[in-house]
N, C-alpha and C positions, 0 to 999 in steps of 0.2 A: 888356613892360619899360619900368619908370617910374623917370625920372631926378628926380623929384621928394622935396628931401630929407624921409625923413618917419624918425622912431625907430622902433626893431624891431616895439613893437607894434601902430604905426600901417602900417608894411609888413607885420606878419602877418596883421593884421587887412581889410587890400583887397586878399590874396591868397588867404589861406581861405575857399572858398566851393565848395559842391558843386551842381552844373547838374542839374535833376532832367531837364530836356531831354535832355541827350546823357548821360548817366548816368556825366557825368566831375567830378573834383576837382581845383582848382587851390593851390597852396600855393608858399611862397616856396623858391626851389629849392634843390635838397638833390642829392647823391650819394649813391646808394646799391650803386651798382655799378662797376665797373671798365669797363663800357659807357658808360655815363650819365658817370661823370667824365668821358672822352676825349671824346667827343661834344660836351659844354660847353665845355670848351678849344679844341678844333679853331673853334669859334663864335667864342667871346671873341677867341680870336687873327686870325681872317674878318674880324670886322667893326673889332678894333684897338680896343677897351673898353680905355679909360685908367680909367675911373672905378671908385668898390668899390660895390659890395652888398650888400645885407643876403641872409643865409642862414639854412636852417631849422633850423641846427646850435644843440642847446642846451644846457645840464647839466641832468640830476634829480637827484631828492633824493637820491641817491644818490651825487652827484658823477660821474657817465658822460655821456658825451657820447653824444646820441642825436637823431636827426631828426624833431621834435616832431609833426610830420603824420602819420608810421607807429610811430613810438615805437623803430624800429629802432636797434640801437647803431651809432655811428660807427665803419667800420674806414678805416682811411688803407692805400690800392693803391698806394703809391709812385710814381702818376703826376703825380698835383697838388701841391705843400708844402704842409707845416702850421708855426704859430707858431701855440703855443700859451702865450700867458704865467702865465697863473693860471686856477686853478679859482675863484676867486671872480668869473671875468668869466663871467657864463652865457651870455653872444650871441656869436655869431660870424660873418664876412662875409667877404666874397671879394676879391680885391683884386691891384691888375697890380703884381707882385711886381718888373717889370722892361720898361719901357717901350720898351727898343730890343728885345727877343726876347719882350714880352708873360708872359710865365711868369707864372703865377696863384699864390696861395697863398690857404689858411685859418685866418684870422687873426679871434686873440680882444681882440686892444688897438688897437679903432680908435680914439682920441685922439680921436672927435667923437661929441655925440650925435645925430646924423641923417646921413640918405644915402640913395643913391637904392635900388631894388628891381627882383625879377623874379620874373614868377610861372611856373611849370611844372603845365602839366595833366597828369593823370593819367587814362586811359582805363580804366573796367572790361572788365573779361577776360567773354566768354560765360560763357554757362552751362558748356559740355563745356568748356572749359581749363580751368576754376576747379577748382585744388589744392588749395585751401587749408582748412586742418582746424576743427576746432571754431566753427564758424561766422565764422570768419576772412572776409572781403571781401577777392576780390585783385582787382589792376588791373596792365594793361600798362606793365611801365618798359623803355625804349629795346628792346625787341620781348622783352622775359625777365618771367618772371609775379614778381610784388610784392605779400604778403600784411599786412594791417594786422591785428593779432591782437585778439580779444576781451581786456577786463579780465584777468589772471589765467593769459595765456598767451602763450606769444613761443617764436620758433625762423622759419627759414626757410617753412615751413608750418602756423605757428601748432601747430606736434606738442607744444611742450612744455610742459608745465603748472609755471606758476613754482613756486618753492621760500621759500614765505615765509618760513618758518622758520629760512632760514640768517643771515637776521641776529640769530637770537637772544630775538627779543621778550618770551618768557617769562624774567622771575628766580625768585630763589631758589629754583633745584631746581627747578623745573616743567619739567614734560612740552609739547612743540609737536605740537599736529597740523594736517598742513599743509592747504586748501583751497585753493577757486579762488577766486581774490582774496580769499584770506582768513585765518585762522588761528586755531584755536581752546588754549588755557592751559589743564594740569590744574594744579591749584595743589598746592601739598603742607598739609596741616590748618593749616598757621600762618598761609597767608596768603592774597587772594582780592584782586578785581579783573581787569580785559580781560589785564594782563597780571603779573597776581599781585603788582603792586608793594603792596599794603595790608597791614599786619602785621594779626592779628586778636591784641584784645588779649585777656594773659593764655592764650592759646592753647599758647605756647611753652611755659609754666607747666604748665600743665594736663598739656600732655604728657610732660612730665618727668617730672610725677607720676605717671601711667599708666604712663612706660615703667620708671618706679624701683617698680610695686607689682606687673607683668611679671616682673621679673627679679626680683625676692626670692620672686614663686611658682615660677617656674621650678627657684631655685636651693634650695626647699626640697622640692622634687620630684626632685631628682638627692639630696639628702642620706636623703629617706626611701628611692627603690631604694637607696641606697651602706648605709644600717641591713641593709633585708632581706637583701642580700648576705650579711651576717654572719653570719643566723639559721643555727641546727642544724635544716637542712630534714630530714633523713632521718630523725633521732630524731623530730620532729614528725609527718611521714609516719608513723611506726611509732603514735604514739599516735594520730594521728587515725584510720589503719584498724582498730587495736585495739578502738577506742569502737565504729566502723560495725560491727562486729565483732559485740561485742558486745549492739550495738542491735536487728541483726539474728536472733541467737539466742534473745532474748527475744521477739522479734516471732513466730518461729514457734512459742515452748514454749507462747507465750498462744493461739496458733489451733491446736494439739492440746486445750489445756486444752479448748477449745472443741466440738472435735470429738469426744472426747472423749466432753464432757458430755451432746452429741448425741444418741452410740448409748446410753449408760444410759436417755436419756429413750425411746428407740424401744425399746430392750427390757424396760422397764417397763409401758410403754404394750402391749409383744405378751403381757405375761404376765397382766396384767389380763384383757386381752381371753380368755384362754384359761381364765382361772378361770370366767369370765363365761358363756363355751361350755358345759363341764362341766357348770354347774347349770342349762344350758339341757336339756343333753341327760336329767340325773338326773330332773328336772321333765315330760321326756317320759316318760319310765321309768315315772314312778311313775302316771302318765295309764293307762296302756299295758298295765300288772299293774292296776290300778283298775277298768278295764274288763273285763279277761279274768276278774276276780271276777265282775263281775254277771254277765257271761255266765254262768258255771258254776252259779251259785246258781239264774238263773233255769230253767238244765237242771234241776235236782236236784227241781222242787216242778212239773214237768209232768206231767200226769194220764197213764197208759199206755193204749194203746188194745188 
C-alpha cells in the first residue's frame, strides 16, 4: 500500500511490474472474483482504512468496464457496492462509503486528481495447473485459476475467439470474415479499402451499364424462346424428315449405279478373256494339224524295204 497522492497513471506505472525471479506480476487492486472481493473487504475493514485508493478498473474502447491488467470484464458480485456516474469517467477507485461500518464501494467520481494506491501481486500457476487455452497465461487468484488471454481471445479459460465482426466494421454491404484479433472485408465491386469505405469512381455507373446489358440479353433470349414455341414444329419435322429420306434414297441410287457399272466392267473383261482364250486354242489346233500333215507327207515318201 502507498498513501502517497498520485494520479491514476502514476499509480498504475508504479504497480505494474513483472518479477522474473518469482514469476509474479503486480498491478493495482482488482476484484475479479467473489472470493477476492470478500477477502479485500475484510482486509480493509480489519485495518479500518478510511482513505481512497485507485483501482485497476477502466473503460475500454467499447465503453465496457474491464480490469486493465487482465482485460477481464467487470462483474458486480453484490458484496461490494458500486457507484458509477458516467461512462465518460474512465478510471475508478475504491473508497470508504461509511466510516462507522467501513463499507466500501467502487466509484468513478473521484472529485480529485490524486490519491493513494495499493499494489496486488499475482503468482503464476504451476505447469500442471495451467488450464488456460490458446497460449493464455495462468495465475493463482484467491486460490483459483485466473487466465489472461492473448489478443483475440476471451473467456475464463481463453477458450473463445473474439468475434471482430460483431461491430459490423465492413460498410456498403460488404461481407466480414473473422480472424484472430483481426478481420477482413470482402467488398462489393463498387467499393474498396480496409472497411470498403472508399467508393470506386465510375464503378457504379459501369455496373449499371453491365446490369442493363445483361438484362437486355436475358430479355432477348426469353423472347426468342417464346417465338420458337409458336412455330409449327410438326410440319417442320415432316419437311425435314422427308428431305432426309429423299437424300437417303438418292445416295442409295447412286451406290446401286456404281455397283452395276462395276459388274458390267467385270463382265466385259470376262468376255474379252474368253475371246482371247478361243483364239489361242484355234492357233494351237492349227499348229497340231500342220504338224500332223508334215508327218503324213514324210511317211508317204519313205523307201520300201
